[in-house]
LOMARFI-664035 format. One record per residue (C-alpha): residue number from 0; x negated, y negated, z. Coordinates in steps of 0.2 Angstrom, whole numbers, plus 5000, padded with zeros to 4 digits. Layout:
BEGIN
NUM	X	Y	Z
...
END
This chain:
BEGIN
0	4936	4900	4925
1	4926	4885	4916
2	4933	4868	4913
3	4935	4872	4895
4	4945	4888	4897
5	4956	4882	4911
6	4960	4867	4901
7	4962	4879	4885
8	4973	4890	4895
9	4985	4875	4902
10	4985	4868	4883
11	4989	4885	4878
12	5005	4887	4891
13	5010	4869	4885
14	5011	4872	4866
15	5014	4891	4866
16	5003	4893	4851
17	5005	4912	4849
18	5017	4912	4833
19	5015	4906	4815
20	5027	4892	4817
21	5026	4884	4836
22	5029	4867	4846
23	5015	4857	4853
24	5017	4848	4868
25	5028	4834	4860
26	5040	4846	4854
27	5034	4845	4837
28	5033	4861	4825
29	5016	4867	4820
30	5010	4879	4807
31	4998	4889	4816
32	4991	4899	4801
33	4975	4894	4793
34	4978	4900	4776
35	4989	4889	4763
36	4990	4876	4777
37	4992	4859	4771
38	4981	4844	4775
39	4994	4838	4787
40	4993	4855	4798
41	4974	4853	4796
42	4975	4835	4806
43	4987	4843	4818
44	4976	4857	4821
45	4961	4845	4825
46	4972	4836	4835
47	4977	4851	4846
48	4958	4856	4847
49	4954	4838	4852
50	4968	4840	4866
51	4959	4856	4871
52	4942	4852	4872
53	4943	4834	4879
54	4935	4819	4877
55	4918	4825	4872
56	4925	4833	4856
57	4930	4817	4847
58	4917	4815	4836
59	4916	4834	4830
60	4935	4835	4828
61	4936	4817	4820
62	4953	4816	4829
63	4958	4798	4839
64	4972	4801	4850
65	4987	4789	4849
66	5003	4785	4859
67	5009	4798	4871
68	4994	4810	4867
69	4983	4797	4876
70	4992	4799	4892
71	4991	4817	4891
72	4975	4818	4888
73	4971	4806	4904
74	4983	4819	4914
75	4972	4833	4908
76	4957	4825	4909
77	4958	4820	4926
78	4959	4837	4932
79	4949	4847	4920
80	4937	4833	4913
81	4922	4824	4916
82	4925	4809	4929
83	4906	4808	4933
84	4903	4828	4934
85	4907	4827	4954
86	4922	4839	4953
87	4920	4857	4954
88	4919	4866	4937
89	4920	4848	4930
90	4911	4846	4913
91	4902	4830	4917
92	4894	4817	4907
93	4913	4813	4898
94	4916	4797	4891
95	4932	4793	4901
96	4929	4790	4920
97	4942	4801	4927
98	4948	4811	4942
99	4959	4811	4956
100	4947	4808	4971
101	4955	4809	4988
102	4967	4794	4983
103	4985	4797	4987
104	4991	4785	4977
105	4981	4790	4962
106	4988	4808	4965
107	5006	4803	4966
108	5004	4796	4950
109	4995	4810	4942
110	5009	4821	4948
111	5023	4810	4941
112	5012	4810	4924
113	5011	4829	4922
114	5028	4831	4927
115	5033	4819	4913
116	5021	4827	4899
117	5023	4845	4904
118	5036	4859	4906
119	5038	4865	4923
120	5028	4880	4922
121	5012	4872	4916
122	5015	4858	4930
123	5013	4872	4942
124	4998	4880	4935
125	4990	4862	4935
126	4994	4859	4953
127	4988	4877	4959
128	4971	4872	4949
129	4971	4853	4957
130	4971	4862	4975
131	4959	4875	4970
132	4946	4865	4961
133	4948	4847	4969
134	4951	4851	4987
135	4968	4842	4988
136	4976	4854	5000
137	4975	4840	5014
138	4985	4828	5003
139	4999	4840	5006
140	5001	4835	5024
141	5008	4818	5017
142	5026	4818	5016
143	5026	4809	4999
144	5013	4821	4992
145	5027	4835	4995
146	5042	4825	4987
147	5030	4824	4970
148	5026	4840	4967
149	5034	4855	4959
150	5039	4869	4971
151	5034	4887	4968
152	5029	4902	4977
153	5010	4897	4976
154	5014	4881	4983
155	5023	4889	4999
156	5008	4899	5002
157	4998	4884	5002
158	5010	4874	5015
159	5011	4890	5026
160	4991	4891	5028
161	4991	4873	5032
162	5006	4875	5044
163	4996	4875	5059
164	4988	4857	5053
165	5003	4850	5047
166	5009	4834	5058
167	5028	4834	5063
168	5031	4820	5050
169	5027	4831	5037
170	5036	4846	5044
171	5053	4843	5039
172	5049	4839	5020
173	5039	4854	5020
174	5052	4864	5026
175	5064	4857	5014
176	5052	4862	5000
177	5051	4879	5006
178	5069	4879	5008
179	5072	4876	4990
180	5059	4889	4984
181	5067	4903	4995
182	5085	4899	4989
183	5079	4900	4971
184	5071	4916	4975
185	5087	4924	4984
186	5099	4919	4970
187	5086	4929	4958
188	5083	4944	4968
189	5097	4947	4978
190	5111	4953	4967
191	5100	4967	4960
192	5093	4971	4977
193	5110	4975	4984
194	5117	4983	4969
195	5102	4995	4967
196	5100	4999	4985
197	5120	5001	4989
198	5117	5015	4974
199	5102	5023	4982
200	5112	5024	4998
201	5128	5032	4991
202	5117	5045	4981
203	5108	5050	4997
204	5123	5053	5009
205	5127	5071	5000
206	5143	5078	5004
207	5147	5098	5000
208	5166	5095	4997
209	5167	5080	4984
210	5181	5073	4975
211	5178	5076	4956
212	5173	5060	4954
213	5160	5062	4966
214	5152	5077	4960
215	5133	5075	4957
216	5132	5086	4943
217	5113	5087	4940
218	5110	5094	4957
219	5125	5104	4957
220	5120	5113	4941
221	5102	5115	4947
222	5110	5122	4964
223	5121	5134	4955
224	5107	5142	4941
225	5108	5159	4950
226	5127	5160	4944
227	5123	5159	4926
228	5135	5171	4916
229	5133	5176	4898
230	5149	5176	4888
231	5148	5186	4872
232	5153	5179	4856
233	5169	5181	4847
234	5171	5187	4830
235	5153	5190	4829
236	5148	5173	4836
237	5134	5169	4847
238	5134	5171	4863
239	5136	5157	4875
240	5134	5155	4893
241	5140	5145	4907
242	5135	5140	4926
243	5149	5146	4938
244	5148	5131	4952
245	5151	5140	4970
246	5144	5125	4978
247	5146	5109	4974
248	5135	5094	4977
249	5142	5076	4979
250	5138	5058	4981
251	5144	5051	4999
252	5154	5037	4999
253	5147	5020	5007
254	5152	5018	5025
255	5148	5004	5037
256	5136	5014	5048
257	5118	5013	5046
258	5110	5025	5035
259	5093	5020	5034
260	5080	5010	5044
261	5066	5001	5034
262	5051	4995	5042
263	5042	4979	5032
264	5024	4978	5038
265	5015	4963	5030
266	4997	4959	5031
267	4996	4940	5032
268	4979	4936	5026
269	4977	4923	5016
270	4975	4932	4999
271	4993	4941	5004
272	5003	4922	5003
273	5014	4926	4988
274	5017	4943	4995
275	5022	4936	5010
276	5034	4925	5002
277	5044	4937	4993
278	5043	4951	5007
279	5051	4938	5018
280	5066	4934	5004
281	5069	4953	5003
282	5067	4955	5021
283	5083	4945	5023
284	5091	4953	5010
285	5089	4971	5016
286	5094	4963	5034
287	5110	4957	5027
288	5115	4975	5022
289	5124	4985	5036
290	5119	5000	5031
291	5101	4997	5033
292	5093	4993	5050
293	5078	4980	5044
294	5063	4977	5053
295	5050	4964	5049
296	5032	4965	5055
297	5017	4953	5051
298	5000	4955	5056
299	4982	4950	5055
300	4971	4954	5070
301	4988	4952	5081
302	5006	4959	5077
303	5021	4949	5076
304	5038	4956	5074
305	5049	4943	5067
306	5064	4955	5065
307	5076	4942	5076
308	5073	4928	5063
309	5076	4938	5047
310	5095	4928	5045
311	5083	4914	5040
312	5068	4918	5028
313	5062	4900	5030
314	5060	4903	5049
315	5051	4920	5046
316	5038	4911	5033
317	5035	4897	5046
318	5034	4909	5059
319	5019	4917	5050
320	5000	4913	5051
321	4991	4916	5034
322	4972	4918	5037
323	4963	4928	5049
324	4956	4945	5051
325	4964	4961	5049
326	4970	4977	5059
327	4981	4989	5049
328	4979	5001	5063
329	4987	4991	5076
330	5000	4986	5067
331	5004	5004	5060
332	5004	5010	5078
333	5018	4995	5083
334	5029	5001	5067
335	5027	5019	5073
336	5032	5016	5090
337	5048	5008	5083
338	5053	5024	5073
339	5068	5033	5080
340	5075	5043	5065
341	5059	5047	5055
342	5069	5056	5042
343	5078	5041	5039
344	5065	5028	5040
345	5056	5021	5025
346	5041	5011	5030
347	5032	4998	5017
348	5015	4993	5020
349	5010	4976	5010
350	4991	4973	5012
351	4974	4974	5002
352	4969	4988	5015
353	4953	4978	5020
354	4954	4985	5036
355	4945	4977	5052
356	4953	4990	5064
357	4949	5010	5065
358	4949	5016	5048
359	4952	5033	5053
360	4966	5030	5066
361	4975	5021	5052
362	4975	5036	5039
363	4980	5048	5054
364	4994	5037	5059
365	4999	5037	5041
366	4999	5056	5039
367	5008	5058	5055
368	5021	5047	5050
369	5023	5056	5033
370	5023	5073	5041
371	5038	5068	5053
372	5048	5064	5037
373	5044	5045	5036
374	5045	5039	5017
375	5030	5028	5016
376	5026	5017	5003
377	5008	5005	5002
378	5010	4990	4991
379	4994	4981	4987
380	5005	4965	4983
381	5021	4960	4981
382	5020	4947	4968
383	5020	4944	4948
384	5002	4942	4949
385	4995	4961	4950
386	4984	4968	4962
387	4972	4957	4971
388	4954	4962	4976
389	4959	4978	4988
390	4949	4991	4997
391	4948	5005	4984
392	4942	5018	4996
393	4956	5016	5008
394	4968	5016	4993
395	4961	5032	4988
396	4962	5039	5005
397	4980	5034	5006
398	4984	5041	4990
399	4977	5058	4995
400	4990	5056	5008
401	5005	5055	4995
402	5006	5037	4999
403	4999	5030	4982
404	4993	5011	4983
405	4999	5000	4969
406	5005	4982	4966
407	5023	4978	4964
408	5031	4965	4955
409	5047	4957	4964
410	5059	4963	4949
411	5053	4982	4952
412	5053	4982	4972
413	5072	4986	4972
414	5068	5001	4963
415	5054	5006	4972
416	5065	5005	4988
417	5080	5015	4980
418	5067	5029	4976
419	5060	5029	4993
420	5078	5030	5001
421	5083	5044	4989
422	5067	5053	4993
423	5061	5052	4975
424	5044	5051	4966
425	5040	5031	4965
426	5041	5023	4950
427	5023	5018	4949
428	5020	5005	4936
429	5003	5009	4934
430	4996	5026	4935
431	4979	5020	4942
432	4985	5017	4958
433	4971	5012	4967
434	4960	5027	4965
END
């Protein structure tokens, strides 16, 4: 993305400039329709274009910034502006000498400025761009930097990738940052996940002599269609029909015994950082449900079983090592060795499917698991960002085996798991599932 486009996107996030009447970054209401706009609105529009395009546009827009706009423009210019043209993607040649360089004090001031002038969603975008464009990852190893940033899933992914290089003086602060994000995610995801999966587990435990309130009428009617009777109409009226339910099918009631085994198998390559964070939180939620026996496995070219740390997803995350190669076949071989009840097991593979191991063996393992009764789910990503770059050939091969590969948002994940538990078709959000 060019500096103009990135800065424009950030400005757009900040002003929410999508409707006829909107608010700019200072909170002032703005009329965005070109037709019938009064002169004051024209001036406001030029001001906003000046903020989008940067200092180089001052002459063409005829707009001079004042007050808080100057500080906001400085924060944007430090990231997206010229600064001598040495920053990746920078425009160069700008009138203002801006930039963050590698100075911890200047970065700390900049982080404080953007938190003052922009909403948190925009702050997170700008932080991410600063890490990507200006190479500021190393500064996150300093505790004072971590205390100044706006914590989100992407920042956690960056911290995990730096875990091995992180000095002991920084690790406590880093854990506090990760803890905050994890706690926020658990509050958001736990309630619906529990409710959705508890219902699915109840429905998956069918009983043949249910009480009236426990009858699954849809399955009962389907099972008794052969007992359909036609009843002649009275007084010349039309015939009617009815199904005689010789066999009732009901929902089972929840019990404390384990009903399903769940294995989360997570690719911890660098591109899967957000998925690792979300999967670890979901793994902790699933592990807290007594009717599920949950196992969490992470892999690159090695396989690590983190099940014994599922009571604390922060421990799980710091037990991962983002980056490195990928051996999906080896990871699935380990998961396959842990399956004792195939018909009651759900395996969820979360990976971009770039296999560094033996491709044919990987596919054979998936086919063998499905043939034994395992419900196999392939997620290209578990995040809000859609599917990353992934191996289309492997995705198509898995789809041919009945394990279509698709990206899944955290909000959809409980429904995916519920469908797998009940052995229903998965609610795939995009029909173009990796083929």
